[in-house]
N, C-alpha and C positions, 0 to 999 in steps of 0.2 A: 509465551510463559516466561516469567522472570526467573532469574537465578535463585534456586532454593537456598543456596548457601548464603546469599545476600539477605534473603528474607529472614533466615534463622539467626544470622550473626549481626546484621545491621538493620533491624526492623525500623529504627528511627529514620534511616535514609529513605526507606520505602514509604513510611508515613508522610514524610515531607513532600515526596513526589506526588502522592495521592492528593494531599491537601492543595498543592500548587495546581493540580489538574481540576480541582473543584470536586473531588471525590471524598467520601466519608473515610476518615482515618480508621474507623472501626473495621473496615474491610481487611485491613492488615492483621488485626488481632484475630479476626475470624479465620483468615487463611493460615495463620500460625497454628491455631488450635486444630483446624482441620488437618493440617500436615502432621501434627503430633498424633492425632487420632489414627490417621492412616498408617503411620509407621508402627504404632502400638498394635494395630489390628494385624498388620502383616507379620510382625514378630510373633504374635500369639498363634497365628496360623502356621507359620514355619516351625515353631516349637512343637505344636501338636502333630504336624506332619512328620517331623523327625521322630517323635515318640511312636507314631503309627508304624513307621518303617522299622524301628527297633523292635516293636512288639510283633510285627510280622515275622521277623527272623526268629523270635522266641517261639511263636506258634509253630513255625516250620520244624523246629528242633524238638518240640514237645512229644511226649509219648502219646499213644492212642488214648489212654485214659484221661490225660490232662487236656487233650486238644479240644474236646467238646466245650469245656468251660472257657477256655481261652478264645475260642472262635466267637462265643457270645460277647466276650469283652471286646474283641476286635471289631465286631459290628457296632457296638456302642461307641468305640473310639472313632470309627469311620464316620459315624453320624456327627460327632463333635467336630471332626476335621471339616466335614462338609459345611457345617454351620459357621465355623471360623473362616472358611474361604468366602462364604457369602458375605460375612461381616467385613472382611478385608476388601472385597469388591465394592461394597456399598460405601465404605470409608474412602476408598480411592475415588469413587465418583463424586462424593461430597467434597473431597479435597480439590479435585479438578474444577468443580463448579466455583469453589471459593477462590481458587487461584485465578480463574478467568476474570474475576472482578478486580484483579490487580493489573493495572495497565503498565506498560513499559516504564521503567524508572527513568525519569528525565535526566539529561546531562546538566551538570552544574552550569549556571548562567542562563538557562532558559527562563524567560520571564514567566511569572505566575499570572494567573487570571484567564480570562476568556477571549473571545474573538477580537475585541477592541483593545486588548492589552499588549499587542505586539510591540516590538522595538524596531524602529526604522534604522537600518544600518548605513544605507547610502542611497543617493539618487544619481542617476546617470542620464545624460542627454538633456537637450532643451525641450521643454514643453512646447508643442507646435502651436503657432498662432496663425490666424487667417485674416485676409482683408475682405472676406465674404462670410455669409452665414453658413457654417459647416453643416453638412448633412450627416445623419447617423448611418451606421454601417448597413442597415436594412434598406434605407432609401437609395444609398449608393449601389448596393447589390442588385436592387430592382432595376435601376437605370442601366446597369451593365448586363442585365438579364443573367445574373450569376447566382442569385438566391431566390428560391420560390417557396415561401412559407405556406401560401394558400393551398397549393397542391400537396405539400407535405402533410398538412392537417387533413386534407380530404382523404389521403391514402392511409395515414397512420394515426392521426389525432394531433392534439396540441403538442407543441414543442418538438415536432418533427419537421423536416425541411428537405428540399432538393437543392444540391449545388449543381449548377449546370454551366456549360460553356466555360468562360474564363474562371468562374467560381470553382468548378471541379478541377480545372488545370492549376489554379492557385493552391488549392489544398495539396494536390499531388506534388507540386513544386516545393512547397514547404517541407513536406515529408521527405522528399528526396534530398533536399539541402541538408536536413537534419541527419539523414542516413549517411551522407558523405562526411559530415562532421563526426559522427560516431565511428565510422570506419577509419578515419584519420587518427582517431584516438584509441584504437585498439579494441573496439567493441565488436562482438560477433553479431551480425544481423539475424533476427529471428522473426518468423511469422508464427504466431502462437495460437493455440486453441482459445476460443472465447467462451466455451462452456467448460466448467470444471466441476469436480466432485465436491461434496460438502466438506470433506476433511481438508481439502486444499484451501477452500474459502475460509474455513474456520482457522486453519493454521496461519494464514496471513493476518488474521485479526479483523476481518471485515464482517463478522457475524456477531458483533457486540452491540453497542448502543445504536449503531447506524445500520442494522441489518435490514430495516425497512426500505433502505435506499437501493438494495440489491434485488435484481430480478431473479426469481426462482421459477424453474420449470418443475412443478410438483409431480407430474406424471413420471418424469424421468429422474427426479431427485437430483437435479443439476442446477448450477447457477450460471447466469451470464455475467461476465466480468465487467467491472467498471474501469479497469486498467490492466495492461499486460503485466503489471507487477505481480498479479495473482498467479497466473500460470508460470511465470518465470521464477517466482519463489518456490513453487512446487516442482520445478524442473529437476532439482537435485534432492528431492525428498528421500529420506532414509539412505543417504549416501555419505561416504567419506570422500570429500573432494580434495584435489591436489592443488595446493596454493604455493608450492615450492617455487614456481616461476612467476608468482605474483597473483593479483586478484583475477577472478573470472568476471568478465564484463560482457553483458549482453544488451542488445538494443532491440526491443520487441515492438513490432509494427502490428497494430490491431485495431479493429473496431471496438468501441467501448460503449457500455450501456449503463445508464443510471436512472433510477425512477424519480430522483429529485423529490423524494418524500419530504414534506415539511417546508417546501419552498413555494407554496401557493402564493401567487401574486408577485413573485420576485423575478425580475428579468424576463418577463413574458414576451417582450418584443425582440425579435431577431434570434441570433444563434449564440447568445452568451451562455444561457443555461438550458440545455437541451437533453433529450433522452438518449441520443445516439451521436457519436462523433468518432473521429479517428485520432490516433495518438502514436507517437514514437516515444517509447519509454526506456530510459536507461535503467539497468538493474545490475547490481554488483554484489558478488560474494567475496569477502576479504577477511584477513586476519583482524580480529577486534582491535588490536593495537593500532591498526592503520585506518580505522573507520572514520575518525574525525577529519583526517587529512583527505581521505577519499571524498568525504562530503563536500568539502570546499572545492575540490577538483570538479565535481559535478556542477556546482553552482557556477564556476568559472566558464564551463562549456555552455551553459544556458545563457550567460551574459554575453559571450562571444556571438551567439546566434542573434540575440535581440539587438545588440549593437550593430551587427552587420545589416540588419533589417531596418535600421534607422529609427528605432522606437525609443521613446523616453520611458524610463522605468525606475522603480525603486526596489531594493532588496530588504525584506523584513525577516526578523527572527520571531517566529510564530509563538504565541503564548501557550503555556502548558495545557490549558483547558481546551485548546483548539487543535491539538496535535493529532488526534486519533489514537486508538489503543496501542498501535505498534511502534509509533515513532517516539524516539527519545529526544530528538530535536528535528525541527523542520524549518527550512528557509523557503519563503515564497518570493517570487519575483512578479511584480505587478506593473503592467504597462499603462501609460496614460491613455484614456479614451476621451477624446476632445468633447464630444457632445454630452458626456456625463460629467465632465469636469472633475474626474476622479481617476485614481489608479485602480485597475482591476486585475485580478490574478490571471497570469498566463502560465506560470510554472510553479511546481512545488518540488522540493527535493528533501527526502527524509533519511535520517540515519536511524535504522531500526535496531541497532546494536545486535545482540544475540537473541532478541525476543522471538522473531519469526523462526529462526534456525532451531531454537529449542523445541518449538511446537511442531516443526516439520522434520526434526532429527537430521539436520544437515551439519556435518562436522568436518574438521580437517585435523591432520596430524601435525604436531609441533615439529620444528626443524630437527630436534634431537631424536625424533622417532618415538617419542614417548606417548603418553595417553592422548587420545583424541579429545577435542573440545569443540564447542559450537563455533560456527563462523559468525561474522557480522554481515547483515544485508543492508543495502541502501538502494534507493530508487529516486528517479527524477525525470521530469518531462523534458523532452528536447524539441518537440513540435506537436501542436494539436490544432484542431479545427478553430478553436476560439481565437487563435492568433489572427485570423482573417479580420476579426472585428477591429483590432488595433491598427492593422495594416491599412485597411480601406479608409478608416477615419483619419489616420495620421498623414497619409500621402495623397489625400483627395485634392482635386483642383476645382476651380470655380465652375467649370462646365460639366462637372459630374464625372470627369475622367479621374483615373488614379495613376500616379507615377509609380512604376515598379522599382523597388530598391535595386541598385546595381548588382548586389550579391545574389539576388534572386533571378535576375534576367536569364542566366544560362539555363535555368531549369524551366523557363517558359519560352524556349526557342529564340531567345534574344529580344523578346517583347519588352518595350520600354514604357509603354503607356497602355492601360486598360481603358478602352473607349466605350462611352455609352452606346447602346444599341439603338439605332434609329427606328422609330415606330413605322 
């Protein structure tokens, strides 16, 4: 939820943000009117309730002769209070629905537009070249006996897979390398639940336009998470957290599930776009004043990982229409995938400002001990299954083997080369 004070005092700022995201500016007017109606209905209810309380005292003091008439009036007043309370509840629900259509207000400088309107900030590393015809990651994975899509489909359907042998070891190595990076930078490691209640999924902003991408278990009324951002955002729900010693930083290791609704025909080969994968996700609660600096810090950690793995990549400032409801700014890092001749997303990191915290009621107390205020939340990928795609293709050799980046070797027992499995 956005800051109501901002909506009331600076509606043009909110309108500009909605327009940049490709949303109708009329949603702002509707939210302002719904908020006004909610406040009016609450005021009317509270005034009637105060009148009821005062009248109740009058009835209590009345003589026996007066009391019968007053009791009748009290019943009538009670009915009016009940109706006013119902009206206030309905107005509150209408205001909540209207406010849900207002996405987080973007940070100044975020590019307007949709998926193709990002701004490239920098490129790092040389694009790999080969003196042989490079294989794609699936062909390499099959030569290594590391990826089995056929049996994944047999067991679970399209876009499922088995990682086996060095494939399984490679993913675990990546995750452990990322975990070490997180530990070295003050993150608390977390193994998180991957099933969450509706109010947690709603609170993080994942049940908006892209709700059809989320798996729901209807019988249990629970959701499977697509990122550990969701349970980590809910971890401090309804709490006042202590930021006096600095930000709270967590690194959540989890399996993630995404239905990939609307992606029919896209990336059907291999493990680029799948329904299940593993990920180590950084999640931070911090003072809103420090959020933009923290955002850049998360990007720097991601770049350190990708540089250590010898990948060529670019950093982009994602356009407003491609941010998702919660993010006020998002940086993606895309690695070069040789057989596609293109950069493909490996990491995202988002500054959600106070949007999620307001919805989940996570606050902190100012240093002067004054009034509590919402925290800012941020999230960013530090390793995930998709990285295997870029690693295999970038470091492949003519015979189908794959050179292991030096930084990753300690996590593979010193293994320097992944060798094809002999038939």
